[in-house]
PyMOL CGO cylinders between C-alpha atoms (Angstrom):
from pymol import cmd
from pymol.cgo import CYLINDER

trace = [
    CYLINDER, 38.16, 57.07, 49.05, 35.34, 57.57, 51.67, 0.3, 1, 1, 1, 1, 1, 1,
    CYLINDER, 35.34, 57.57, 51.67, 34.94, 60.83, 53.23, 0.3, 1, 1, 1, 1, 1, 1,
    CYLINDER, 34.94, 60.83, 53.23, 33.73, 62.34, 56.46, 0.3, 1, 1, 1, 1, 1, 1,
    CYLINDER, 33.73, 62.34, 56.46, 32.76, 66.06, 57.43, 0.3, 1, 1, 1, 1, 1, 1,
    CYLINDER, 32.76, 66.06, 57.43, 35.54, 68.37, 57.47, 0.3, 1, 1, 1, 1, 1, 1,
    CYLINDER, 35.54, 68.37, 57.47, 34.80, 69.17, 61.20, 0.3, 1, 1, 1, 1, 1, 1,
    CYLINDER, 34.80, 69.17, 61.20, 34.91, 65.48, 62.26, 0.3, 1, 1, 1, 1, 1, 1,
    CYLINDER, 34.91, 65.48, 62.26, 38.04, 64.98, 60.29, 0.3, 1, 1, 1, 1, 1, 1,
    CYLINDER, 38.04, 64.98, 60.29, 39.91, 68.10, 61.91, 0.3, 1, 1, 1, 1, 1, 1,
    CYLINDER, 39.91, 68.10, 61.91, 38.56, 66.90, 65.70, 0.3, 1, 1, 1, 1, 1, 1,
    CYLINDER, 38.56, 66.90, 65.70, 40.06, 63.31, 64.60, 0.3, 1, 1, 1, 1, 1, 1,
    CYLINDER, 40.06, 63.31, 64.60, 43.37, 64.72, 63.60, 0.3, 1, 1, 1, 1, 1, 1,
    CYLINDER, 43.37, 64.72, 63.60, 43.89, 66.97, 66.78, 0.3, 1, 1, 1, 1, 1, 1,
    CYLINDER, 43.89, 66.97, 66.78, 43.00, 64.17, 69.20, 0.3, 1, 1, 1, 1, 1, 1,
    CYLINDER, 43.00, 64.17, 69.20, 45.83, 62.03, 67.66, 0.3, 1, 1, 1, 1, 1, 1,
    CYLINDER, 45.83, 62.03, 67.66, 48.17, 64.54, 68.83, 0.3, 1, 1, 1, 1, 1, 1,
    CYLINDER, 48.17, 64.54, 68.83, 49.80, 64.55, 72.33, 0.3, 1, 1, 1, 1, 1, 1,
    CYLINDER, 49.80, 64.55, 72.33, 50.15, 68.14, 74.15, 0.3, 1, 1, 1, 1, 1, 1,
    CYLINDER, 50.15, 68.14, 74.15, 53.74, 68.47, 73.17, 0.3, 1, 1, 1, 1, 1, 1,
    CYLINDER, 53.74, 68.47, 73.17, 55.94, 69.32, 70.38, 0.3, 1, 1, 1, 1, 1, 1,
    CYLINDER, 55.94, 69.32, 70.38, 54.21, 67.18, 68.00, 0.3, 1, 1, 1, 1, 1, 1,
    CYLINDER, 54.21, 67.18, 68.00, 51.92, 69.75, 66.64, 0.3, 1, 1, 1, 1, 1, 1,
    CYLINDER, 51.92, 69.75, 66.64, 54.67, 72.09, 65.78, 0.3, 1, 1, 1, 1, 1, 1,
    CYLINDER, 54.67, 72.09, 65.78, 56.52, 69.57, 63.83, 0.3, 1, 1, 1, 1, 1, 1,
    CYLINDER, 56.52, 69.57, 63.83, 53.57, 68.61, 61.97, 0.3, 1, 1, 1, 1, 1, 1,
    CYLINDER, 53.57, 68.61, 61.97, 52.38, 71.93, 61.02, 0.3, 1, 1, 1, 1, 1, 1,
    CYLINDER, 52.38, 71.93, 61.02, 56.02, 72.80, 59.93, 0.3, 1, 1, 1, 1, 1, 1,
    CYLINDER, 56.02, 72.80, 59.93, 56.40, 69.86, 58.06, 0.3, 1, 1, 1, 1, 1, 1,
    CYLINDER, 56.40, 69.86, 58.06, 52.78, 70.70, 56.10, 0.3, 1, 1, 1, 1, 1, 1,
    CYLINDER, 52.78, 70.70, 56.10, 54.27, 73.94, 55.21, 0.3, 1, 1, 1, 1, 1, 1,
    CYLINDER, 54.27, 73.94, 55.21, 57.28, 72.75, 53.73, 0.3, 1, 1, 1, 1, 1, 1,
    CYLINDER, 57.28, 72.75, 53.73, 55.09, 70.17, 51.90, 0.3, 1, 1, 1, 1, 1, 1,
    CYLINDER, 55.09, 70.17, 51.90, 53.16, 73.08, 50.51, 0.3, 1, 1, 1, 1, 1, 1,
    CYLINDER, 53.16, 73.08, 50.51, 56.14, 75.28, 49.51, 0.3, 1, 1, 1, 1, 1, 1,
    CYLINDER, 56.14, 75.28, 49.51, 56.23, 77.92, 52.32, 0.3, 1, 1, 1, 1, 1, 1,
    CYLINDER, 56.23, 77.92, 52.32, 58.97, 79.84, 52.65, 0.3, 1, 1, 1, 1, 1, 1,
    CYLINDER, 58.97, 79.84, 52.65, 57.62, 81.01, 56.15, 0.3, 1, 1, 1, 1, 1, 1,
    CYLINDER, 57.62, 81.01, 56.15, 56.28, 79.68, 59.18, 0.3, 1, 1, 1, 1, 1, 1,
    CYLINDER, 56.28, 79.68, 59.18, 54.88, 81.81, 62.28, 0.3, 1, 1, 1, 1, 1, 1,
    CYLINDER, 54.88, 81.81, 62.28, 53.03, 80.80, 65.43, 0.3, 1, 1, 1, 1, 1, 1,
    CYLINDER, 53.03, 80.80, 65.43, 51.23, 82.61, 67.89, 0.3, 1, 1, 1, 1, 1, 1,
    CYLINDER, 51.23, 82.61, 67.89, 49.98, 81.48, 71.46, 0.3, 1, 1, 1, 1, 1, 1,
    CYLINDER, 49.98, 81.48, 71.46, 46.70, 83.63, 72.03, 0.3, 1, 1, 1, 1, 1, 1,
    CYLINDER, 46.70, 83.63, 72.03, 46.03, 83.39, 75.88, 0.3, 1, 1, 1, 1, 1, 1,
    CYLINDER, 46.03, 83.39, 75.88, 42.96, 85.74, 75.44, 0.3, 1, 1, 1, 1, 1, 1,
    CYLINDER, 42.96, 85.74, 75.44, 39.59, 84.15, 75.99, 0.3, 1, 1, 1, 1, 1, 1,
    CYLINDER, 39.59, 84.15, 75.99, 36.62, 85.29, 73.80, 0.3, 1, 1, 1, 1, 1, 1,
    CYLINDER, 36.62, 85.29, 73.80, 33.10, 86.10, 75.13, 0.3, 1, 1, 1, 1, 1, 1,
    CYLINDER, 33.10, 86.10, 75.13, 30.93, 83.03, 76.26, 0.3, 1, 1, 1, 1, 1, 1,
    CYLINDER, 30.93, 83.03, 76.26, 27.61, 84.27, 75.46, 0.3, 1, 1, 1, 1, 1, 1,
    CYLINDER, 27.61, 84.27, 75.46, 25.33, 84.42, 72.15, 0.3, 1, 1, 1, 1, 1, 1,
    CYLINDER, 25.33, 84.42, 72.15, 27.29, 81.12, 70.94, 0.3, 1, 1, 1, 1, 1, 1,
    CYLINDER, 27.29, 81.12, 70.94, 25.49, 78.64, 68.67, 0.3, 1, 1, 1, 1, 1, 1,
    CYLINDER, 25.49, 78.64, 68.67, 25.89, 76.08, 71.26, 0.3, 1, 1, 1, 1, 1, 1,
    CYLINDER, 25.89, 76.08, 71.26, 26.68, 76.27, 75.15, 0.3, 1, 1, 1, 1, 1, 1,
    CYLINDER, 26.68, 76.27, 75.15, 29.23, 73.81, 74.48, 0.3, 1, 1, 1, 1, 1, 1,
    CYLINDER, 29.23, 73.81, 74.48, 31.19, 76.09, 72.47, 0.3, 1, 1, 1, 1, 1, 1,
    CYLINDER, 31.19, 76.09, 72.47, 32.25, 78.35, 75.61, 0.3, 1, 1, 1, 1, 1, 1,
    CYLINDER, 32.25, 78.35, 75.61, 34.89, 75.71, 75.95, 0.3, 1, 1, 1, 1, 1, 1,
    CYLINDER, 34.89, 75.71, 75.95, 36.38, 76.60, 72.92, 0.3, 1, 1, 1, 1, 1, 1,
    CYLINDER, 36.38, 76.60, 72.92, 36.58, 80.31, 73.24, 0.3, 1, 1, 1, 1, 1, 1,
    CYLINDER, 36.58, 80.31, 73.24, 40.25, 80.43, 74.03, 0.3, 1, 1, 1, 1, 1, 1,
    CYLINDER, 40.25, 80.43, 74.03, 43.48, 80.24, 74.53, 0.3, 1, 1, 1, 1, 1, 1,
    CYLINDER, 43.48, 80.24, 74.53, 44.11, 79.46, 70.89, 0.3, 1, 1, 1, 1, 1, 1,
    CYLINDER, 44.11, 79.46, 70.89, 47.25, 78.31, 68.86, 0.3, 1, 1, 1, 1, 1, 1,
    CYLINDER, 47.25, 78.31, 68.86, 47.67, 80.45, 65.58, 0.3, 1, 1, 1, 1, 1, 1,
    CYLINDER, 47.67, 80.45, 65.58, 49.67, 78.96, 62.69, 0.3, 1, 1, 1, 1, 1, 1,
    CYLINDER, 49.67, 78.96, 62.69, 50.63, 80.98, 59.70, 0.3, 1, 1, 1, 1, 1, 1,
    CYLINDER, 50.63, 80.98, 59.70, 52.40, 79.73, 56.60, 0.3, 1, 1, 1, 1, 1, 1,
    CYLINDER, 52.40, 79.73, 56.60, 52.83, 81.69, 53.34, 0.3, 1, 1, 1, 1, 1, 1,
    CYLINDER, 52.83, 81.69, 53.34, 52.04, 78.89, 50.92, 0.3, 1, 1, 1, 1, 1, 1,
    CYLINDER, 52.04, 78.89, 50.92, 48.71, 79.07, 48.88, 0.3, 1, 1, 1, 1, 1, 1,
    CYLINDER, 48.71, 79.07, 48.88, 45.86, 76.78, 50.05, 0.3, 1, 1, 1, 1, 1, 1,
    CYLINDER, 45.86, 76.78, 50.05, 44.24, 75.32, 47.08, 0.3, 1, 1, 1, 1, 1, 1,
    CYLINDER, 44.24, 75.32, 47.08, 41.04, 73.42, 46.37, 0.3, 1, 1, 1, 1, 1, 1,
    CYLINDER, 41.04, 73.42, 46.37, 43.15, 69.92, 46.27, 0.3, 1, 1, 1, 1, 1, 1,
    CYLINDER, 43.15, 69.92, 46.27, 44.38, 70.80, 49.53, 0.3, 1, 1, 1, 1, 1, 1,
    CYLINDER, 44.38, 70.80, 49.53, 40.65, 71.16, 51.02, 0.3, 1, 1, 1, 1, 1, 1,
    CYLINDER, 40.65, 71.16, 51.02, 39.91, 67.82, 49.13, 0.3, 1, 1, 1, 1, 1, 1,
    CYLINDER, 39.91, 67.82, 49.13, 42.90, 66.23, 50.60, 0.3, 1, 1, 1, 1, 1, 1,
    CYLINDER, 42.90, 66.23, 50.60, 41.73, 67.15, 54.22, 0.3, 1, 1, 1, 1, 1, 1,
    CYLINDER, 41.73, 67.15, 54.22, 38.30, 66.11, 53.81, 0.3, 1, 1, 1, 1, 1, 1,
    CYLINDER, 38.30, 66.11, 53.81, 39.47, 62.44, 52.75, 0.3, 1, 1, 1, 1, 1, 1,
    CYLINDER, 39.47, 62.44, 52.75, 39.23, 60.07, 55.66, 0.3, 1, 1, 1, 1, 1, 1,
    CYLINDER, 39.23, 60.07, 55.66, 42.46, 58.46, 56.42, 0.3, 1, 1, 1, 1, 1, 1,
    CYLINDER, 42.46, 58.46, 56.42, 43.71, 59.38, 52.94, 0.3, 1, 1, 1, 1, 1, 1,
    CYLINDER, 43.71, 59.38, 52.94, 47.52, 59.30, 52.10, 0.3, 1, 1, 1, 1, 1, 1,
    CYLINDER, 47.52, 59.30, 52.10, 47.57, 61.87, 49.58, 0.3, 1, 1, 1, 1, 1, 1,
    CYLINDER, 47.57, 61.87, 49.58, 51.18, 62.62, 49.95, 0.3, 1, 1, 1, 1, 1, 1,
    CYLINDER, 51.18, 62.62, 49.95, 52.47, 59.03, 49.56, 0.3, 1, 1, 1, 1, 1, 1,
    CYLINDER, 52.47, 59.03, 49.56, 52.92, 59.32, 45.71, 0.3, 1, 1, 1, 1, 1, 1,
    CYLINDER, 52.92, 59.32, 45.71, 54.82, 62.61, 46.01, 0.3, 1, 1, 1, 1, 1, 1,
    CYLINDER, 54.82, 62.61, 46.01, 58.50, 61.52, 46.58, 0.3, 1, 1, 1, 1, 1, 1,
    CYLINDER, 58.50, 61.52, 46.58, 59.21, 64.92, 47.83, 0.3, 1, 1, 1, 1, 1, 1,
    CYLINDER, 59.21, 64.92, 47.83, 56.99, 65.67, 50.51, 0.3, 1, 1, 1, 1, 1, 1,
    CYLINDER, 56.99, 65.67, 50.51, 58.11, 64.94, 53.89, 0.3, 1, 1, 1, 1, 1, 1,
    CYLINDER, 58.11, 64.94, 53.89, 54.80, 64.31, 55.07, 0.3, 1, 1, 1, 1, 1, 1,
    CYLINDER, 54.80, 64.31, 55.07, 54.50, 61.05, 52.91, 0.3, 1, 1, 1, 1, 1, 1,
    CYLINDER, 54.50, 61.05, 52.91, 55.19, 59.16, 56.19, 0.3, 1, 1, 1, 1, 1, 1,
    CYLINDER, 55.19, 59.16, 56.19, 52.94, 60.80, 58.35, 0.3, 1, 1, 1, 1, 1, 1,
    CYLINDER, 52.94, 60.80, 58.35, 49.09, 61.31, 59.30, 0.3, 1, 1, 1, 1, 1, 1,
]
cmd.load_cgo(trace, "trace")
């Protein structure tokens, strides 16, 4: 299927989420689909330095941040699935909760 740069794909995915618990549900669902047995979240309220950045616009992205962790192994197929434009990579996997999601 068609592809788009990974950074653009991630930006578009994040733009589809409201600022509520939906992002947590999606991250937990993805961890479950990947076979993770552990999921952790950390809200980091710190802000990083705003000098020496690649672009002055990056100063807006120096924190706070949400860190998400799961103990599943990220493989090459996972990377390819993220890079595919609007691909429904879980649709054929009946055991995957995310087959109905984004």
